[in-house]
C-alpha positions as CSV (number, residue, x, y, z in Angstrom):
1,M,-103.0,-37.5,-100.9
2,K,-101.9,-36.3,-97.4
3,R,-99.6,-38.6,-95.5
4,R,-102.0,-40.6,-92.7
5,H,-101.0,-41.4,-89.3
6,F,-101.2,-45.2,-88.2
7,L,-104.4,-46.6,-85.5
8,D,-102.9,-48.7,-82.9
9,K,-106.3,-50.5,-82.7
10,V,-104.8,-54.3,-83.6
11,K,-105.9,-57.8,-82.7
12,S,-104.0,-60.6,-82.5
13,S,-105.1,-64.4,-84.1
14,T,-103.1,-67.1,-86.1
15,I,-102.6,-68.7,-89.5
16,L,-101.0,-71.9,-90.5
17,G,-99.7,-72.2,-86.5
18,L,-98.1,-68.7,-86.6
19,S,-99.3,-66.0,-84.6
20,Y,-99.6,-62.4,-86.2
21,P,-101.5,-58.9,-85.4
22,L,-105.0,-58.9,-86.8
23,L,-107.4,-55.6,-87.7
24,S,-110.9,-56.6,-86.9
25,L,-112.5,-56.7,-90.6
26,K,-116.1,-55.4,-88.9
27,T,-113.7,-51.4,-88.7
28,L,-113.2,-51.6,-92.6
29,N,-115.2,-50.7,-95.1
30,K,-115.7,-49.3,-99.0
31,S,-113.9,-46.3,-98.0
32,F,-110.8,-48.1,-97.4
33,K,-108.0,-49.0,-99.8
34,K,-105.7,-52.1,-99.2
35,I,-102.3,-52.1,-99.9
36,T,-100.7,-55.7,-99.5
37,I,-96.8,-56.1,-99.2
38,L,-95.2,-59.3,-99.5
39,H,-91.9,-60.0,-98.9
40,T,-89.1,-62.7,-98.6
41,N,-84.8,-62.3,-97.4
42,D,-81.7,-64.4,-97.5
43,V,-83.9,-66.7,-99.9
44,H,-80.0,-67.6,-100.9
45,S,-80.8,-69.7,-104.5
46,H,-83.1,-72.2,-102.8
47,I,-84.9,-72.6,-105.8
48,D,-86.0,-76.5,-105.2
49,P,-88.2,-77.2,-102.1
50,F,-86.5,-79.0,-99.2
51,P,-86.6,-82.8,-99.2
52,K,-89.6,-84.6,-97.7
53,N,-87.2,-86.0,-95.2
54,D,-85.2,-83.2,-94.1
55,P,-85.5,-83.1,-90.7
56,L,-86.2,-79.3,-89.9
57,N,-88.2,-78.0,-93.0
58,P,-89.6,-81.1,-94.9
59,N,-90.9,-80.3,-98.3
60,G,-90.9,-76.6,-97.3
61,G,-90.3,-73.5,-99.6
62,G,-89.4,-74.0,-103.3
63,V,-90.1,-71.3,-106.1
64,I,-93.1,-73.4,-107.6
65,A,-95.1,-72.9,-104.1
66,R,-93.8,-69.5,-103.5
67,A,-95.3,-68.4,-107.1
68,N,-98.3,-70.0,-106.6
69,L,-98.7,-68.3,-103.2
70,I,-97.9,-65.0,-104.2
71,N,-100.4,-65.4,-107.9
72,A,-103.1,-66.4,-105.3
73,L,-102.3,-63.1,-103.0
74,K,-102.7,-61.2,-105.9
75,L,-105.6,-62.3,-107.6
76,E,-107.0,-61.5,-103.8
77,N,-105.7,-57.9,-104.0
78,P,-104.2,-56.5,-107.3
79,S,-102.9,-53.6,-105.1
80,T,-99.8,-55.9,-104.1
81,L,-96.0,-55.0,-103.9
82,I,-93.6,-57.6,-103.6
83,L,-90.2,-56.8,-101.9
84,D,-86.9,-58.3,-100.9
85,A,-84.1,-57.4,-98.3
86,G,-81.6,-59.2,-99.8
87,D,-78.9,-62.4,-99.9
88,V,-80.6,-63.7,-103.1
89,F,-77.4,-65.3,-104.0
90,Q,-75.2,-68.0,-102.8
91,G,-76.4,-71.2,-100.8
92,T,-77.0,-73.9,-103.7
93,P,-75.6,-75.4,-107.0
94,Y,-77.7,-73.2,-108.7
95,F,-75.8,-70.2,-107.8
96,N,-72.5,-71.8,-108.6
97,F,-73.3,-72.7,-111.9
98,F,-75.6,-69.8,-113.2
99,E,-74.0,-66.9,-111.2
100,G,-77.2,-65.3,-110.3
101,E,-79.0,-65.5,-113.6
102,I,-81.8,-68.2,-112.5
103,E,-82.8,-66.2,-109.3
104,L,-83.5,-63.1,-111.0
105,K,-85.1,-64.5,-113.9
106,L,-87.4,-66.3,-111.6
107,M,-87.9,-63.5,-109.1
108,S,-88.9,-61.5,-112.2
109,K,-91.2,-63.8,-113.7
110,M,-93.0,-63.9,-109.8
111,G,-93.6,-60.1,-109.9
112,Y,-90.8,-58.5,-107.5
113,N,-91.1,-54.9,-107.4
114,A,-87.3,-54.5,-105.6
115,S,-84.8,-56.0,-103.7
116,T,-82.1,-54.6,-101.6
117,L,-78.5,-55.6,-101.9
118,G,-77.0,-58.1,-99.3
119,N,-73.6,-59.0,-98.6
120,H,-73.6,-61.9,-101.0
121,E,-74.5,-60.6,-103.8
122,F,-70.7,-59.4,-104.0
123,D,-69.3,-63.0,-104.0
124,N,-68.4,-63.2,-107.6
125,G,-67.6,-59.5,-107.2
126,I,-69.1,-56.3,-108.7
127,E,-68.4,-56.9,-112.6
128,K,-70.3,-60.0,-112.5
129,L,-72.9,-58.2,-110.2
130,S,-73.4,-56.2,-112.4
131,K,-73.8,-58.3,-115.7
132,S,-76.0,-60.6,-113.6
133,L,-78.6,-57.7,-112.9
134,K,-79.4,-57.7,-116.2
135,H,-81.6,-60.6,-115.7
136,A,-83.9,-58.5,-113.1
137,D,-87.0,-56.8,-114.2
138,F,-87.1,-54.8,-111.2
139,S,-85.0,-52.9,-109.1
140,F,-82.2,-53.2,-106.7
141,L,-82.5,-50.1,-103.8
142,N,-79.4,-49.0,-101.7
143,S,-79.0,-46.0,-99.6
144,N,-75.6,-46.4,-98.2
145,Y,-73.3,-47.8,-100.3
146,T,-70.9,-45.4,-102.6
147,I,-71.1,-46.7,-105.9
148,K,-70.3,-44.2,-108.4
149,N,-67.5,-44.7,-110.6
150,T,-68.1,-48.8,-110.2
151,A,-69.6,-51.1,-112.9
152,L,-73.0,-51.0,-110.5
153,E,-73.5,-47.1,-111.1
154,N,-76.5,-46.8,-112.5
155,L,-77.8,-50.0,-112.0
156,I,-78.7,-49.5,-108.6
157,K,-81.6,-46.8,-107.5
158,E,-81.4,-44.8,-104.1
159,F,-84.7,-45.2,-103.7
160,E,-87.9,-45.9,-105.3
161,I,-91.8,-44.6,-105.2
162,F,-94.6,-46.9,-105.9
163,E,-98.0,-45.3,-107.0
164,I,-100.8,-47.6,-106.1
165,D,-104.4,-47.0,-106.2
166,E,-103.5,-43.0,-105.4
167,I,-101.4,-44.3,-102.7
168,K,-97.6,-43.3,-102.6
169,I,-94.9,-46.1,-101.1
170,G,-91.2,-45.0,-100.7
171,V,-89.2,-47.6,-100.5
172,F,-85.3,-47.4,-100.3
173,G,-82.6,-49.5,-99.1
174,L,-79.9,-50.2,-96.6
175,G,-76.7,-52.6,-96.8
176,I,-74.4,-54.1,-94.4
177,E,-70.9,-53.0,-93.6
178,L,-69.2,-55.1,-96.2
179,D,-65.9,-55.0,-94.5
180,G,-64.9,-58.7,-92.8
181,L,-67.9,-60.2,-95.0
182,V,-66.8,-60.0,-98.1
183,E,-63.1,-60.0,-99.7
184,K,-62.2,-56.1,-100.4
185,N,-61.0,-57.2,-104.0
186,L,-64.5,-57.9,-104.8
187,Y,-66.3,-54.4,-103.8
188,N,-63.2,-52.2,-104.6
189,G,-64.8,-48.5,-104.7
190,I,-67.8,-49.0,-102.8
191,K,-67.7,-47.4,-98.8
192,Y,-70.4,-48.0,-96.3
193,L,-72.0,-44.7,-95.0
194,D,-73.9,-44.8,-91.8
195,P,-77.0,-45.7,-91.7
196,I,-78.8,-43.6,-89.7
197,E,-77.7,-40.1,-91.5
198,I,-78.6,-41.7,-94.4
199,T,-82.1,-42.9,-93.6
200,D,-83.2,-39.1,-92.0
201,E,-82.0,-37.9,-95.4
202,I,-83.7,-40.2,-97.5
203,T,-86.9,-40.4,-95.6
204,D,-87.5,-36.7,-94.8
205,K,-86.6,-36.4,-99.1
206,L,-89.7,-39.5,-99.3
207,K,-92.0,-38.2,-96.5
208,N,-91.8,-34.2,-97.6
209,Y,-90.6,-33.7,-100.9
210,Y,-92.7,-37.0,-102.5
211,K,-95.5,-36.8,-100.2
212,C,-95.1,-40.6,-99.7
213,D,-97.9,-42.0,-97.4
214,I,-95.7,-44.7,-96.2
215,I,-91.7,-45.2,-96.2
216,I,-90.7,-48.8,-96.0
217,C,-86.8,-49.8,-95.5
218,L,-85.1,-52.9,-97.0
219,S,-82.7,-53.0,-94.5
220,H,-79.8,-55.9,-94.8
221,L,-78.4,-54.7,-91.5
222,G,-79.7,-57.5,-89.4
223,Y,-82.2,-57.7,-86.6
224,K,-80.0,-57.4,-83.5
225,Y,-76.8,-58.5,-81.8
226,N,-77.0,-59.9,-78.8
227,K,-73.0,-60.0,-78.1
228,N,-73.0,-56.3,-79.3
229,K,-75.3,-54.0,-78.3
230,E,-73.8,-51.1,-80.7
231,I,-73.6,-52.8,-83.8
232,M,-75.8,-50.8,-86.5
233,C,-79.5,-53.3,-86.7
234,D,-82.9,-52.7,-87.6
235,L,-84.1,-52.3,-83.9
236,I,-81.1,-49.4,-83.3
237,L,-81.8,-48.0,-87.2
238,A,-86.2,-47.6,-85.6
239,K,-85.3,-45.7,-82.7
240,K,-82.9,-43.8,-83.7
241,T,-84.5,-42.4,-87.1
242,K,-87.8,-41.0,-88.2
243,N,-90.0,-41.5,-90.7
244,I,-89.9,-45.2,-91.3
245,D,-93.4,-46.7,-91.4
246,L,-92.2,-50.7,-91.8
247,I,-88.5,-52.4,-92.1
248,I,-88.1,-55.5,-94.0
249,G,-85.3,-56.8,-92.5
250,G,-82.6,-59.7,-93.7
251,H,-79.3,-61.0,-92.9
252,T,-79.6,-62.5,-89.5
253,H,-82.0,-65.1,-90.6
254,T,-85.0,-64.3,-88.2
255,F,-87.6,-66.0,-87.6
256,M,-90.0,-64.0,-86.2
257,N,-93.7,-64.9,-85.6
258,K,-94.9,-61.3,-86.2
259,P,-93.8,-57.9,-86.8
260,I,-92.6,-55.8,-83.5
261,E,-93.5,-52.1,-82.8
262,I,-90.8,-50.0,-81.9
263,R,-90.8,-46.2,-81.4
264,N,-88.7,-44.3,-83.4
265,S,-87.0,-41.2,-82.3
266,I,-89.5,-38.5,-82.3
267,G,-92.1,-41.7,-80.5
268,K,-94.1,-42.8,-83.9
269,K,-94.4,-46.4,-84.7
270,V,-92.2,-48.7,-86.7
271,L,-93.0,-52.0,-87.9
272,I,-89.8,-54.4,-88.0
273,N,-90.4,-57.9,-89.7
274,Q,-87.9,-60.6,-91.0
275,V,-89.8,-63.9,-92.8
276,G,-86.1,-65.8,-91.5
277,C,-83.8,-67.8,-94.8
278,Y,-84.2,-70.0,-97.6
279,G,-87.9,-69.3,-99.0
280,I,-89.7,-71.1,-96.2
281,N,-91.9,-68.0,-95.4
282,L,-93.4,-65.2,-97.3
283,G,-94.1,-62.4,-95.4
284,K,-97.6,-61.0,-95.6
285,I,-98.7,-57.3,-94.4
286,D,-101.8,-55.4,-95.3
287,F,-102.0,-51.6,-94.9
288,Y,-105.9,-50.2,-95.1
289,F,-106.1,-46.7,-96.0
290,S,-108.6,-44.3,-95.3
291,K,-108.7,-40.6,-95.7
292,N,-107.6,-39.9,-92.2
293,S,-105.8,-43.2,-90.7
294,I,-104.1,-46.0,-92.0
295,L,-104.8,-49.0,-90.3
296,E,-102.4,-52.7,-91.1
297,K,-102.8,-56.3,-90.1
298,S,-99.8,-58.8,-90.9
299,N,-99.1,-62.4,-91.1
300,I,-96.3,-65.0,-92.2
301,I,-97.2,-67.8,-94.6
302,N,-95.2,-71.3,-94.5
303,V,-94.6,-71.4,-98.6
């Protein structure tokens, strides 16, 4: 299937009090194929919902509510991918006692397809991380860490291609510089590689060799850093690379009411989205494919 280009005819609307761009359904017909991307980031071991008396997120989040929502959305459209942008681990006693087993087993039951490595995945070291990954029935993706000759070798993929309803979706992952965030003895043997160089290499392969119709980056680089505009982040990644269609971000716990659009190094549109933290929100982006074009709409749903 020939790779297509995005159209920019998008309207805005709201759901659950949150603003999101919405494509008019009048423009859709049976010739379109619909692919739904559901996504989370920085859940940080929050298995239970927040208590009802929590000042910020009363009754918010929780695995049961998220699973019910995912199941309902997958019934609506079986052509769905579920993705996560890292920091699955660390934040509640569930991680302290079970070292990631609970989180990964529950994500597997919810039908996640892929996640990337956040810095907190390394909190117990490479060896324990490698052992915990056996509980994940989905892929962990990272392209810019050197993992050869470590316990993670053969456990982490550079990228994965999902083919749904004849649509090829290439997904790859990027991690943040671990130096200064994680004790060095916990990630011995891993080196951080330039995300821009790696992205152009990987996406060129996904686009031109594997002929992917859409390319998604699971990024744990962070959305942006106001104090230092030179620190690598999703905004810089989008502007300085080509071929990415969607960046699903993490690390900075950024609550975005809707995805933003950035023009890449060759002037094409990149969507960037991030849904905060702790499993409070679930991101949802629908792509509509026809023979000659792609249209998209997106929203962020309170769990």
